[in-house]
LUMLUMDREN-2810 file (N, C-alpha, C; in Angstrom, 1 decimal):
<atoms>
<atom><aa>X</aa><ch>A</ch><at>N</at><xx>77.2</xx><yy>-70.1</yy><zz>39.3</zz></atom>
<atom><aa>X</aa><ch>A</ch><at>CA</at><xx>78.2</xx><yy>-69.9</yy><zz>40.3</zz></atom>
<atom><aa>X</aa><ch>A</ch><at>C</at><xx>78.3</xx><yy>-71.1</yy><zz>41.3</zz></atom>
<atom><aa>X</aa><ch>A</ch><at>N</at><xx>79.4</xx><yy>-71.5</yy><zz>41.6</zz></atom>
<atom><aa>X</aa><ch>A</ch><at>CA</at><xx>79.6</xx><yy>-72.6</yy><zz>42.5</zz></atom>
<atom><aa>X</aa><ch>A</ch><at>C</at><xx>79.2</xx><yy>-72.2</yy><zz>43.9</zz></atom>
<atom><aa>X</aa><ch>A</ch><at>N</at><xx>78.6</xx><yy>-73.1</yy><zz>44.6</zz></atom>
<atom><aa>X</aa><ch>A</ch><at>CA</at><xx>78.2</xx><yy>-72.9</yy><zz>46.0</zz></atom>
<atom><aa>X</aa><ch>A</ch><at>C</at><xx>79.4</xx><yy>-72.5</yy><zz>46.9</zz></atom>
<atom><aa>X</aa><ch>A</ch><at>N</at><xx>79.2</xx><yy>-71.6</yy><zz>47.8</zz></atom>
<atom><aa>X</aa><ch>A</ch><at>CA</at><xx>80.4</xx><yy>-71.1</yy><zz>48.6</zz></atom>
<atom><aa>X</aa><ch>A</ch><at>C</at><xx>81.0</xx><yy>-72.3</yy><zz>49.4</zz></atom>
<atom><aa>X</aa><ch>A</ch><at>N</at><xx>80.1</xx><yy>-73.1</yy><zz>50.0</zz></atom>
<atom><aa>X</aa><ch>A</ch><at>CA</at><xx>80.6</xx><yy>-74.3</yy><zz>50.8</zz></atom>
<atom><aa>X</aa><ch>A</ch><at>C</at><xx>81.4</xx><yy>-75.2</yy><zz>49.9</zz></atom>
<atom><aa>X</aa><ch>A</ch><at>N</at><xx>81.0</xx><yy>-75.5</yy><zz>48.7</zz></atom>
<atom><aa>X</aa><ch>A</ch><at>CA</at><xx>81.7</xx><yy>-76.3</yy><zz>47.8</zz></atom>
<atom><aa>X</aa><ch>A</ch><at>C</at><xx>83.0</xx><yy>-75.7</yy><zz>47.3</zz></atom>
<atom><aa>X</aa><ch>A</ch><at>N</at><xx>83.0</xx><yy>-74.4</yy><zz>47.1</zz></atom>
<atom><aa>X</aa><ch>A</ch><at>CA</at><xx>84.2</xx><yy>-73.7</yy><zz>46.7</zz></atom>
<atom><aa>X</aa><ch>A</ch><at>C</at><xx>85.2</xx><yy>-73.8</yy><zz>47.9</zz></atom>
<atom><aa>X</aa><ch>A</ch><at>N</at><xx>84.8</xx><yy>-73.6</yy><zz>49.1</zz></atom>
<atom><aa>X</aa><ch>A</ch><at>CA</at><xx>85.7</xx><yy>-73.7</yy><zz>50.2</zz></atom>
<atom><aa>X</aa><ch>A</ch><at>C</at><xx>86.3</xx><yy>-75.1</yy><zz>50.3</zz></atom>
<atom><aa>X</aa><ch>A</ch><at>N</at><xx>85.5</xx><yy>-76.1</yy><zz>50.1</zz></atom>
<atom><aa>X</aa><ch>A</ch><at>CA</at><xx>86.0</xx><yy>-77.5</yy><zz>50.1</zz></atom>
<atom><aa>X</aa><ch>A</ch><at>C</at><xx>87.0</xx><yy>-77.7</yy><zz>49.0</zz></atom>
<atom><aa>X</aa><ch>A</ch><at>N</at><xx>86.8</xx><yy>-77.1</yy><zz>47.9</zz></atom>
<atom><aa>X</aa><ch>A</ch><at>CA</at><xx>87.7</xx><yy>-77.2</yy><zz>46.8</zz></atom>
<atom><aa>X</aa><ch>A</ch><at>C</at><xx>89.1</xx><yy>-76.6</yy><zz>47.1</zz></atom>
<atom><aa>X</aa><ch>A</ch><at>N</at><xx>89.0</xx><yy>-75.5</yy><zz>47.9</zz></atom>
<atom><aa>X</aa><ch>A</ch><at>CA</at><xx>90.3</xx><yy>-74.8</yy><zz>48.2</zz></atom>
<atom><aa>X</aa><ch>A</ch><at>C</at><xx>91.1</xx><yy>-75.6</yy><zz>49.2</zz></atom>
<atom><aa>X</aa><ch>A</ch><at>N</at><xx>90.4</xx><yy>-76.6</yy><zz>49.9</zz></atom>
<atom><aa>X</aa><ch>A</ch><at>CA</at><xx>91.1</xx><yy>-77.4</yy><zz>50.9</zz></atom>
<atom><aa>X</aa><ch>A</ch><at>C</at><xx>91.7</xx><yy>-76.6</yy><zz>52.0</zz></atom>
<atom><aa>X</aa><ch>A</ch><at>N</at><xx>92.9</xx><yy>-76.9</yy><zz>52.5</zz></atom>
<atom><aa>X</aa><ch>A</ch><at>CA</at><xx>93.5</xx><yy>-76.2</yy><zz>53.6</zz></atom>
<atom><aa>X</aa><ch>A</ch><at>C</at><xx>93.7</xx><yy>-74.8</yy><zz>53.4</zz></atom>
<atom><aa>X</aa><ch>A</ch><at>N</at><xx>93.8</xx><yy>-74.3</yy><zz>52.1</zz></atom>
<atom><aa>X</aa><ch>A</ch><at>CA</at><xx>94.1</xx><yy>-72.9</yy><zz>51.8</zz></atom>
<atom><aa>X</aa><ch>A</ch><at>C</at><xx>92.9</xx><yy>-72.1</yy><zz>52.3</zz></atom>
<atom><aa>X</aa><ch>A</ch><at>N</at><xx>91.7</xx><yy>-72.6</yy><zz>52.4</zz></atom>
<atom><aa>X</aa><ch>A</ch><at>CA</at><xx>90.5</xx><yy>-71.9</yy><zz>52.8</zz></atom>
<atom><aa>X</aa><ch>A</ch><at>C</at><xx>90.7</xx><yy>-71.5</yy><zz>54.3</zz></atom>
<atom><aa>X</aa><ch>A</ch><at>N</at><xx>91.4</xx><yy>-72.2</yy><zz>55.1</zz></atom>
<atom><aa>X</aa><ch>A</ch><at>CA</at><xx>91.6</xx><yy>-71.9</yy><zz>56.5</zz></atom>
<atom><aa>X</aa><ch>A</ch><at>C</at><xx>92.5</xx><yy>-70.7</yy><zz>56.7</zz></atom>
<atom><aa>X</aa><ch>A</ch><at>N</at><xx>93.3</xx><yy>-70.4</yy><zz>55.7</zz></atom>
<atom><aa>X</aa><ch>A</ch><at>CA</at><xx>94.2</xx><yy>-69.3</yy><zz>55.8</zz></atom>
<atom><aa>X</aa><ch>A</ch><at>C</at><xx>93.7</xx><yy>-68.0</yy><zz>55.2</zz></atom>
<atom><aa>X</aa><ch>A</ch><at>N</at><xx>92.5</xx><yy>-68.1</yy><zz>54.6</zz></atom>
<atom><aa>X</aa><ch>A</ch><at>CA</at><xx>91.9</xx><yy>-66.9</yy><zz>53.9</zz></atom>
<atom><aa>X</aa><ch>A</ch><at>C</at><xx>90.7</xx><yy>-66.4</yy><zz>54.6</zz></atom>
<atom><aa>X</aa><ch>A</ch><at>N</at><xx>90.5</xx><yy>-65.1</yy><zz>54.5</zz></atom>
<atom><aa>X</aa><ch>A</ch><at>CA</at><xx>89.3</xx><yy>-64.5</yy><zz>55.1</zz></atom>
<atom><aa>X</aa><ch>A</ch><at>C</at><xx>88.1</xx><yy>-64.8</yy><zz>54.2</zz></atom>
<atom><aa>X</aa><ch>A</ch><at>N</at><xx>86.9</xx><yy>-64.6</yy><zz>54.8</zz></atom>
<atom><aa>X</aa><ch>A</ch><at>CA</at><xx>85.7</xx><yy>-64.8</yy><zz>54.0</zz></atom>
<atom><aa>X</aa><ch>A</ch><at>C</at><xx>85.7</xx><yy>-63.9</yy><zz>52.8</zz></atom>
<atom><aa>X</aa><ch>A</ch><at>N</at><xx>86.1</xx><yy>-62.7</yy><zz>53.0</zz></atom>
<atom><aa>X</aa><ch>A</ch><at>CA</at><xx>86.1</xx><yy>-61.7</yy><zz>51.9</zz></atom>
<atom><aa>X</aa><ch>A</ch><at>C</at><xx>87.1</xx><yy>-62.2</yy><zz>50.8</zz></atom>
<atom><aa>X</aa><ch>A</ch><at>N</at><xx>88.2</xx><yy>-62.7</yy><zz>51.2</zz></atom>
<atom><aa>X</aa><ch>A</ch><at>CA</at><xx>89.2</xx><yy>-63.2</yy><zz>50.2</zz></atom>
<atom><aa>X</aa><ch>A</ch><at>C</at><xx>88.6</xx><yy>-64.4</yy><zz>49.4</zz></atom>
<atom><aa>X</aa><ch>A</ch><at>N</at><xx>88.0</xx><yy>-65.3</yy><zz>50.1</zz></atom>
<atom><aa>X</aa><ch>A</ch><at>CA</at><xx>87.4</xx><yy>-66.4</yy><zz>49.4</zz></atom>
<atom><aa>X</aa><ch>A</ch><at>C</at><xx>86.3</xx><yy>-66.0</yy><zz>48.5</zz></atom>
<atom><aa>X</aa><ch>A</ch><at>N</at><xx>85.5</xx><yy>-65.0</yy><zz>48.9</zz></atom>
<atom><aa>X</aa><ch>A</ch><at>CA</at><xx>84.4</xx><yy>-64.5</yy><zz>48.0</zz></atom>
<atom><aa>X</aa><ch>A</ch><at>C</at><xx>85.0</xx><yy>-63.9</yy><zz>46.7</zz></atom>
<atom><aa>X</aa><ch>A</ch><at>N</at><xx>86.1</xx><yy>-63.1</yy><zz>46.9</zz></atom>
<atom><aa>X</aa><ch>A</ch><at>CA</at><xx>86.8</xx><yy>-62.5</yy><zz>45.8</zz></atom>
<atom><aa>X</aa><ch>A</ch><at>C</at><xx>87.4</xx><yy>-63.5</yy><zz>44.9</zz></atom>
<atom><aa>X</aa><ch>A</ch><at>N</at><xx>88.0</xx><yy>-64.6</yy><zz>45.4</zz></atom>
<atom><aa>X</aa><ch>A</ch><at>CA</at><xx>88.5</xx><yy>-65.6</yy><zz>44.6</zz></atom>
<atom><aa>X</aa><ch>A</ch><at>C</at><xx>87.4</xx><yy>-66.3</yy><zz>43.7</zz></atom>
<atom><aa>X</aa><ch>A</ch><at>N</at><xx>86.3</xx><yy>-66.6</yy><zz>44.4</zz></atom>
<atom><aa>X</aa><ch>A</ch><at>CA</at><xx>85.2</xx><yy>-67.2</yy><zz>43.7</zz></atom>
<atom><aa>X</aa><ch>A</ch><at>C</at><xx>84.7</xx><yy>-66.3</yy><zz>42.6</zz></atom>
<atom><aa>X</aa><ch>A</ch><at>N</at><xx>84.6</xx><yy>-65.0</yy><zz>42.8</zz></atom>
<atom><aa>X</aa><ch>A</ch><at>CA</at><xx>84.2</xx><yy>-64.1</yy><zz>41.8</zz></atom>
<atom><aa>X</aa><ch>A</ch><at>C</at><xx>85.1</xx><yy>-64.0</yy><zz>40.7</zz></atom>
<atom><aa>X</aa><ch>A</ch><at>N</at><xx>86.4</xx><yy>-64.0</yy><zz>41.0</zz></atom>
<atom><aa>X</aa><ch>A</ch><at>CA</at><xx>87.5</xx><yy>-64.0</yy><zz>39.9</zz></atom>
<atom><aa>X</aa><ch>A</ch><at>C</at><xx>87.4</xx><yy>-65.2</yy><zz>39.1</zz></atom>
<atom><aa>X</aa><ch>A</ch><at>N</at><xx>87.2</xx><yy>-66.4</yy><zz>39.7</zz></atom>
<atom><aa>X</aa><ch>A</ch><at>CA</at><xx>87.1</xx><yy>-67.6</yy><zz>39.0</zz></atom>
<atom><aa>X</aa><ch>A</ch><at>C</at><xx>85.9</xx><yy>-67.6</yy><zz>38.1</zz></atom>
<atom><aa>X</aa><ch>A</ch><at>N</at><xx>84.8</xx><yy>-67.1</yy><zz>38.5</zz></atom>
<atom><aa>X</aa><ch>A</ch><at>CA</at><xx>83.6</xx><yy>-67.0</yy><zz>37.7</zz></atom>
<atom><aa>X</aa><ch>A</ch><at>C</at><xx>83.8</xx><yy>-66.1</yy><zz>36.5</zz></atom>
<atom><aa>X</aa><ch>A</ch><at>N</at><xx>84.5</xx><yy>-65.0</yy><zz>36.7</zz></atom>
<atom><aa>X</aa><ch>A</ch><at>CA</at><xx>84.8</xx><yy>-64.0</yy><zz>35.6</zz></atom>
<atom><aa>X</aa><ch>A</ch><at>C</at><xx>85.8</xx><yy>-64.7</yy><zz>34.6</zz></atom>
<atom><aa>X</aa><ch>A</ch><at>N</at><xx>86.8</xx><yy>-65.4</yy><zz>35.1</zz></atom>
<atom><aa>X</aa><ch>A</ch><at>CA</at><xx>87.7</xx><yy>-66.1</yy><zz>34.2</zz></atom>
<atom><aa>X</aa><ch>A</ch><at>C</at><xx>86.9</xx><yy>-67.2</yy><zz>33.4</zz></atom>
<atom><aa>X</aa><ch>A</ch><at>N</at><xx>86.1</xx><yy>-67.9</yy><zz>34.0</zz></atom>
<atom><aa>X</aa><ch>A</ch><at>CA</at><xx>85.3</xx><yy>-68.9</yy><zz>33.3</zz></atom>
<atom><aa>X</aa><ch>A</ch><at>C</at><xx>84.4</xx><yy>-68.3</yy><zz>32.2</zz></atom>
<atom><aa>X</aa><ch>A</ch><at>N</at><xx>83.9</xx><yy>-67.1</yy><zz>32.5</zz></atom>
<atom><aa>X</aa><ch>A</ch><at>CA</at><xx>83.0</xx><yy>-66.4</yy><zz>31.5</zz></atom>
<atom><aa>X</aa><ch>A</ch><at>C</at><xx>83.9</xx><yy>-66.0</yy><zz>30.3</zz></atom>
<atom><aa>X</aa><ch>A</ch><at>N</at><xx>85.1</xx><yy>-65.4</yy><zz>30.6</zz></atom>
<atom><aa>X</aa><ch>A</ch><at>CA</at><xx>86.0</xx><yy>-65.0</yy><zz>29.6</zz></atom>
<atom><aa>X</aa><ch>A</ch><at>C</at><xx>86.4</xx><yy>-66.2</yy><zz>28.7</zz></atom>
<atom><aa>X</aa><ch>A</ch><at>N</at><xx>86.8</xx><yy>-67.3</yy><zz>29.3</zz></atom>
<atom><aa>X</aa><ch>A</ch><at>CA</at><xx>87.2</xx><yy>-68.5</yy><zz>28.5</zz></atom>
<atom><aa>X</aa><ch>A</ch><at>C</at><xx>86.0</xx><yy>-69.0</yy><zz>27.7</zz></atom>
<atom><aa>X</aa><ch>A</ch><at>N</at><xx>84.8</xx><yy>-69.0</yy><zz>28.2</zz></atom>
<atom><aa>X</aa><ch>A</ch><at>CA</at><xx>83.6</xx><yy>-69.5</yy><zz>27.5</zz></atom>
<atom><aa>X</aa><ch>A</ch><at>C</at><xx>83.4</xx><yy>-68.6</yy><zz>26.3</zz></atom>
<atom><aa>X</aa><ch>A</ch><at>N</at><xx>83.4</xx><yy>-67.3</yy><zz>26.5</zz></atom>
<atom><aa>X</aa><ch>A</ch><at>CA</at><xx>83.1</xx><yy>-66.4</yy><zz>25.3</zz></atom>
<atom><aa>X</aa><ch>A</ch><at>C</at><xx>84.2</xx><yy>-66.4</yy><zz>24.3</zz></atom>
<atom><aa>X</aa><ch>A</ch><at>N</at><xx>85.4</xx><yy>-66.6</yy><zz>24.8</zz></atom>
<atom><aa>X</aa><ch>A</ch><at>CA</at><xx>86.5</xx><yy>-66.7</yy><zz>23.8</zz></atom>
<atom><aa>X</aa><ch>A</ch><at>C</at><xx>86.4</xx><yy>-68.0</yy><zz>23.0</zz></atom>
<atom><aa>X</aa><ch>A</ch><at>N</at><xx>86.0</xx><yy>-69.1</yy><zz>23.6</zz></atom>
<atom><aa>X</aa><ch>A</ch><at>CA</at><xx>85.8</xx><yy>-70.4</yy><zz>22.9</zz></atom>
<atom><aa>X</aa><ch>A</ch><at>C</at><xx>84.6</xx><yy>-70.2</yy><zz>22.0</zz></atom>
<atom><aa>X</aa><ch>A</ch><at>N</at><xx>83.5</xx><yy>-69.6</yy><zz>22.4</zz></atom>
<atom><aa>X</aa><ch>A</ch><at>CA</at><xx>82.4</xx><yy>-69.4</yy><zz>21.6</zz></atom>
<atom><aa>X</aa><ch>A</ch><at>C</at><xx>82.7</xx><yy>-68.5</yy><zz>20.3</zz></atom>
<atom><aa>X</aa><ch>A</ch><at>N</at><xx>83.5</xx><yy>-67.5</yy><zz>20.5</zz></atom>
<atom><aa>X</aa><ch>A</ch><at>CA</at><xx>83.9</xx><yy>-66.7</yy><zz>19.4</zz></atom>
<atom><aa>X</aa><ch>A</ch><at>C</at><xx>84.8</xx><yy>-67.5</yy><zz>18.4</zz></atom>
<atom><aa>X</aa><ch>A</ch><at>N</at><xx>85.6</xx><yy>-68.3</yy><zz>18.9</zz></atom>
<atom><aa>X</aa><ch>A</ch><at>CA</at><xx>86.4</xx><yy>-69.2</yy><zz>18.1</zz></atom>
<atom><aa>X</aa><ch>A</ch><at>C</at><xx>85.6</xx><yy>-70.2</yy><zz>17.3</zz></atom>
<atom><aa>X</aa><ch>A</ch><at>N</at><xx>84.6</xx><yy>-70.7</yy><zz>17.9</zz></atom>
<atom><aa>X</aa><ch>A</ch><at>CA</at><xx>83.7</xx><yy>-71.7</yy><zz>17.2</zz></atom>
<atom><aa>X</aa><ch>A</ch><at>C</at><xx>82.9</xx><yy>-70.9</yy><zz>16.1</zz></atom>
<atom><aa>X</aa><ch>A</ch><at>N</at><xx>82.4</xx><yy>-69.8</yy><zz>16.5</zz></atom>
<atom><aa>X</aa><ch>A</ch><at>CA</at><xx>81.6</xx><yy>-69.0</yy><zz>15.5</zz></atom>
<atom><aa>X</aa><ch>A</ch><at>C</at><xx>82.5</xx><yy>-68.5</yy><zz>14.3</zz></atom>
<atom><aa>X</aa><ch>A</ch><at>N</at><xx>83.8</xx><yy>-68.2</yy><zz>14.6</zz></atom>
<atom><aa>X</aa><ch>A</ch><at>CA</at><xx>84.7</xx><yy>-67.7</yy><zz>13.6</zz></atom>
<atom><aa>X</aa><ch>A</ch><at>C</at><xx>84.9</xx><yy>-68.9</yy><zz>12.6</zz></atom>
<atom><aa>X</aa><ch>A</ch><at>N</at><xx>85.0</xx><yy>-70.1</yy><zz>13.0</zz></atom>
<atom><aa>X</aa><ch>A</ch><at>CA</at><xx>85.2</xx><yy>-71.2</yy><zz>12.2</zz></atom>
<atom><aa>X</aa><ch>A</ch><at>C</at><xx>84.0</xx><yy>-71.6</yy><zz>11.3</zz></atom>
<atom><aa>X</aa><ch>A</ch><at>N</at><xx>82.8</xx><yy>-71.1</yy><zz>11.7</zz></atom>
<atom><aa>X</aa><ch>A</ch><at>CA</at><xx>81.6</xx><yy>-71.4</yy><zz>10.9</zz></atom>
<atom><aa>X</aa><ch>A</ch><at>C</at><xx>81.5</xx><yy>-70.5</yy><zz>9.7</zz></atom>
<atom><aa>X</aa><ch>A</ch><at>N</at><xx>82.2</xx><yy>-69.4</yy><zz>9.7</zz></atom>
<atom><aa>X</aa><ch>A</ch><at>CA</at><xx>82.0</xx><yy>-68.4</yy><zz>8.6</zz></atom>
<atom><aa>X</aa><ch>A</ch><at>C</at><xx>82.9</xx><yy>-68.8</yy><zz>7.4</zz></atom>
</atoms>
């Protein structure tokens, strides 16, 4: 998981308009999406090996 400070910096000026709770939820959602994409990619790679 990306460091909260680094995540806020990546959001830029949008971070100033969001609450701490909203930023944490965004980071959590991003992590979940990354995990979904990774496992989808992994399944595709393994499918091609069979």
